[in-house]
N, C-alpha and C positions, 0 to 999 in steps of 0.2 A: 416168461422169458424177458430178460433185460433188453432195453432199447439201445443197442450199441451202434456207434457211428463208424463210418468207414475208416480204415487205417489211413493215417496221414491227415485226418480231419484237423483243422486249425482251431484251437481253443484260445480265444483272445478276450481282451477287454479294450476299451477305448476311452480317450479323453480329448480335450481340445485346449489349445495353448492359452487363450484368454481366460478360460474357465478355471485353470489350475495353476498357471505359472506364477502369477504375481510379478514382482520386480519390474513394475510398469515403467519406471524411469531409470533403470540401471543399464550400464554397459552399452549406451548409445541407442537404446530403443526409443522410438518416438510414438506419439499417440496414434492409435487406430480409431476407426469410427466407434468402436465399443467403449473406448476410453471417453470419448466426447459424449456419446449418448448416455452413458451411465452417470456422467457428471451433470447432466441436464435435469433440473428438478422435475419430478413427476414421471420420469421415464422408467425408472427401475424401483421396485418396491424397497421401501425403507432408505432410499438413497444409496443403496449398496453399489460398490464398484469392484472391478477386478484388480485393484491396485496390489493387493496381497493374495487374494484368492486362497488356494491351498498351499501357497509358498513352495510349489514344486521346483521352482528355479533354484532354491537353496536346499531342498530336501529330496532331490532327484534320486540319489543313491538309496535312501531309505525307502522310497516308493518302488524302485526296481526290486529291492529285496522283498517287498510285499508281493510283487508280481511273481517272483520266483517261489515264494512260500505257497501261493495259490496254485502254482503249476502251469501258468500261462505258457503256451507255445508261441504266441504272437502278441504284440502290443501295438495298437493303433493310436498314434498321436498326431497332432498337427504342428506345423512350423508357424511361428509368428512372422509374418511378412515384415512387420515394423521392427522386429528384432534383428532380422537378417539384412534388410534393405530399407533403412529408415527413409521416410518420405516416398517410398515406392519407385525410386530411380537412383541410378548411380551404382558405385561399387558396393560389395557386401561389407558388412561390419564383422570383422573377424571374431570379436568377443561373442557376438550373437551366434555365429556358426560354431564357435568352440563349445557352447553349451550343448548344441545338438550333436556335435561330434562325441562329446563325453557321454551323452545319453545313449547314443547308438553303441558306443564301446561297452558301456555298462550292460546294456541289454544283451549284446552278443556274448559277453563274458558269462552272463547268467543263462545262456542257452535259449534266449527269447528272440524271435525274429522281429525286427523293427518294420513297422508298416507306417509310412509317412504320408500325411495329407498336406498338400501345399496350401490349401485355403479352407479355413473353417471360420469364415465370416469377418475376420479382423482386417479389413481393408485399411491401409495407411490413410490417415485423415487428410493428408495433403492431396492424395489422389481423389478423394471425395470432394475436396474443395475445388478441384478442376473438373468436376462433373460426375465422378464415380462410375459405377457400372453401366449407367445409361450411355456412356461415351465409349466409342470404339478404342480410344487410346488406352483405356484401362486394361483391356484384353491384351493389347500389345505390351504394356508394362508387365503384365503377369507372365507373359512368355519369357521376358528377360529375367525376371525373378526366378522362374523355374530353372533357367540355365545356371544361375548362381548356385541354387540349392543342389542341382545335379552334379555340378563340378566339385562341390565340397563333400558330398555325401553319397554320390552315386556308386562308389566302389563297395559300399557296405550295406546299402539299403536295397533289398531285392523286390520290394513291392512299393510302388508309388501311386498315390491317389491324387488326381488333380484338384477336384473340388468336392466339398461336402455340402450336400443339400442346396444346390443352387436355387431350388424353388423358394426356400426360406430367405436366402439372400436377396432374391429379386422381389418376391411378393410380400413378405413381411417387412422387408427393409424399405421398399419403395412404393408398395401398394397400400397396405393397411397402416404402415408406420409404427407397428408395435415392436419392431427390432431396428437396430441401427442401420442406416443413418436417420430413420424416423420420417421419411418422406411419404406423402400420400398423393401419388400421381400415377394413374393407371397406365398412361403411355410410357412414362419412365420405367415402370415395372416391366412392361413387355420388352422395351429396349434392353433393360438390364438382363432379362432372361436370355435374349439372343447373344448379348456380349459375354455373358458367362459361358454359354455354349461355345462361343468362338474362343474364349480364353482356354477352355478345356482342350479344344482341338489344337490350338497353337502350342500349348504346353506339352501335349502328348507328342507332337512332332519334335519339339526341342528335346524332350526326355529320350525319345527313341534314338536320336542321334548321339546323345551324350552318355547314356548308361549302357552297361553290357547287354548283349542281345537277349540273354535269358531273363532279364528283369521284367517283372509283371507290372503292366500299366493298367490303371483302373480309374473308375469314376464312381462316386457314391451319390445315389439319389434317394430322397425320401418319397418313394412312390406311395400313392394313396390307394388303399383297398376300398373301392367305392361301391356302395350298394344302393340301388333304387328302392324306395320305400315300397313300391308296388309295380305291377306289370303295366300300369296305365301308361299310355304313350307319353304324356307330359312328364311323368316321373322318370321314365327311361331316358327321355331327352335331357332332363336335368343332369342325370348321371353322365351322359355322353359329354355334355359341355364341361362339367367339372373334370372329367377324365382328360379332356383335350388340354386344359390349362394346368392340370395338376400332374399329369403323367406324360402324355404324348408330346407336349411341347419340348421335352428333353429326349425321350426315347426315339422319336421319329428322326430328328436331325442327327443324333449321335449314331444310331444303328442303321438308318435307312437313307440318310442324306436328303431329307425332305422336311418341309413344314406341313403339319396336318392341315388339309384343306378346310376342314370344318372349323379349326381354330382361327384361321385367317378370316373366314366368313363371320364367325361369332364376334370377332373383335374389330370389324371394319369401321364401326362408329368411333373407335379409339385411334386406330392407326392404319395406314396403308402398307406397313411393313417395308417401306422404302429404305430403311436402315439395313436391310439384308442385302449385301452386295454379291455380285457375281463371284463365285469361288468360295464364299463363306461356308456353304453346306458341305462342300468337298473337304474343307479343312476340319469342320466339326465332326465329320464321320471318319476321321482317321482311326484305323482299327485299334482297339484296345483288347486286353487279355482277360478282363473279368469286369463284372458289374457289382458294385456294392449296394446293398439294400438296407435302408433304415426303416424299421417298422415299430410302431407303438400301439396303434389302434385303428379300427376302420372308420369310414365316414358313411353315414346314411343320409341320402338326399331325396328331396321331392320337389315338385313344382311349388313355387310360393315366393316369399320375399325374404331376402337374406339381411343380415346385420350390416350396418354401415359404420365406418368404412370397411370395405371387403378386400381380402387379399386375392380375390379371384376376378381379375379384369375380364369384363365381357361376359364370362360364364355365369357370374352370380346373379345376373338379372333373372328374376323369376325362379330362383333356386333357394330352397330352404334346407338347412342342415338340422337334423333331428338327433337327439341322444340315442345311442345304441343301448339296448337293455343290458342288465347284468351289473356286476360290481365295478367300482371305479377306483382309480389311483388317487393319490393326493393332488395330482394335476387335474382331477375331475375328468380323466380320460377313461373310456370304457376298457375293460379287460376282455379281449376277444382274440384268442390265439388262432381261431379258424381263419381270421382275416389274413394272417401271415401265410397260412397254407394256400389260401385262394390266390394270393399275390404271387407266390412262388410257382404255382402251377400255371398261372397266366404267362409268366415269363418263360417257362419251359416251352410253351406252345408258340409264343410270339418271337422269342429270340433263341431258336435252336442253336446249340453249339456254343453258347455264351456261358462260361462258368459264373456262378453266383457266390457272393460272400454276404452273409448277414453282418453288416458293419456296425449297426447299432440296434439294440433291443434291450429294454429294461423298464423299470418303473420307479416312481418316487412315492415314498411313504413317509409318515411322520415318525422317523426313527429317533431313539434316544438311548443313552447308556443307563442301565439300571444301577442300583447302589453297588453291585458287585463289579461294575464296569462292562458288563456284557450288553451287546446290542442285538436284541432278538427281532428278526424281521420275517416272520413266517409268511406274510402276504407276498413279499418279494420272492421268496423261495417258490411259492406256489405259482406266481406269474412266470418266473423263469422256467420252471419245470414244464408248464403248459406250452410255452413257446418253443422250447427245445423239442418237446414231443411233437409239435406241429411240424418242426423242421425235419425231424426223423421220418415222419409220415410222408412229407414231400419228397425226401430222398428215395423212400420206398416206391413212390409214384413216378420215379424217373427224373426228378429235378436234380441238376448237377450243382449241389450246394457244397462248397469246399471248406467253409469255416463259419464260425459264430463268434462275434465280438460283443460281449456284454457291455451295455452302457449302465453305469460307468464304474471305473475302478474306484474313484474317490468321490465323496461329496464335494460339491464345487459351487462356483458362481453360476447359477442357473438362469443366465441371460436376464430378461426383464423381471423374472421372479426373484432376483437377488439370491440370498443365501437361505431362503425360506423353504426350498424344495430340495430333498435329498435323494439322489439317484444312486449313490455309491454303494458298493459292497464293502467298502472301508469307510467307517465313520470318521469324520474330521471335526474335532472341536476347534472352531475357527479362532477362538481366543488364544488357545495354547498351541494350536496346530498338532495336537496329539492325534495319532492315527490308531484306530481300533477296528480290526477286522470284525465285520458283522457275522451273524450266523450264516448269511447267504454266501459269504466268502468261503467259509468252511464247506458249505454244501457244494459250491462250484468246484472247489479243490477235489472233493470226492468224485464228482461227475467226471472231471478231467482224468483223474487217476484211473477210474473205471473205464473211461472211454464211452460213457453213455449214461442212461438213466436207469434207475431201478424200476422194475415193473412187475 
């Protein structure tokens, strides 16, 4: 029997502005922290930048035609804050908004639902120069930017996501420093996490006032499927501490209006959390309509010593991360679809009544075009098939999963890895910008047309 998904299930793919748009200096756009970071020697492999990326800014219509060819019902993209509101304050730049207006119009004409993310890590550099996410004022600026975007696009976009993966923005950007802006300050990372939560709540309130009542408001988190190596108390406690700073630092404020008490205790040597003001948690817990989940692989932890610098403030003391068994992707990430099922079932139990969207899931492999121009990627097909099967199993287990957004539509600028890692179901020759659908794109088109998996 085939594994068919519920009627109305949303079949999508996802991208991010800095990773695909290019046109870094066109039509009033100003530098973001990723422009600065990628131009800093040694920060991105091969000195790659997103200046051109996949040139989506100029090839948007071609890319939407590819989406239609695959049969996507939804397309998740992010808006560039620097393109819409250069320097992070003041009025919107109409040319920047016009690009997104055109994109949304093209999607709707193709019968594809636009799903817009306000922030996918590209903070305007001028706001970072004024302190960045560790400062409360950045959250306030973000709410103003949300209002500008909603005013221009709120009549046609029916799903808005405030933030993508605030864990990465806070802890990779300000903790370990492997992402922009490249700072290594545990206290700044925890302040950034709180102010990203606050930005989400402030923006959700602005959007709720500005867009039609039926509009879906969402947040996307890269929640970690964490497994203790053993039942030993020290290993179980290691998993608890990583869960606090990896998952509950966002889930508890957003859905329960509280900070995890054990997180506060675990991090007391770093901060007293005095930057959390009266009323913040009420704002952060503004009701939303769905939660987006990004999942790639699980984490196995045990008591021990972690690497330095660590993106896990407080929690990483006496915690060791171990490789999960099994095959691995080109990112050296383990392939383990069971972790996705575990995560979804956990959210079913902890957040009853909250609809879920899988907003990113995919894999990088070393793809290339053969002499006939075909890009065969059977490993990616197997990865996607396994994770969709895990999603189907979760739905059968009572998890309210409404959609699946494959990462990614296009090969792109893969952050600190530059152009060396390919996640797309469409191959991009970055020298010519030629697009070639991979075998995985054809496979996904068949899944969408069928409404599920062959079994």
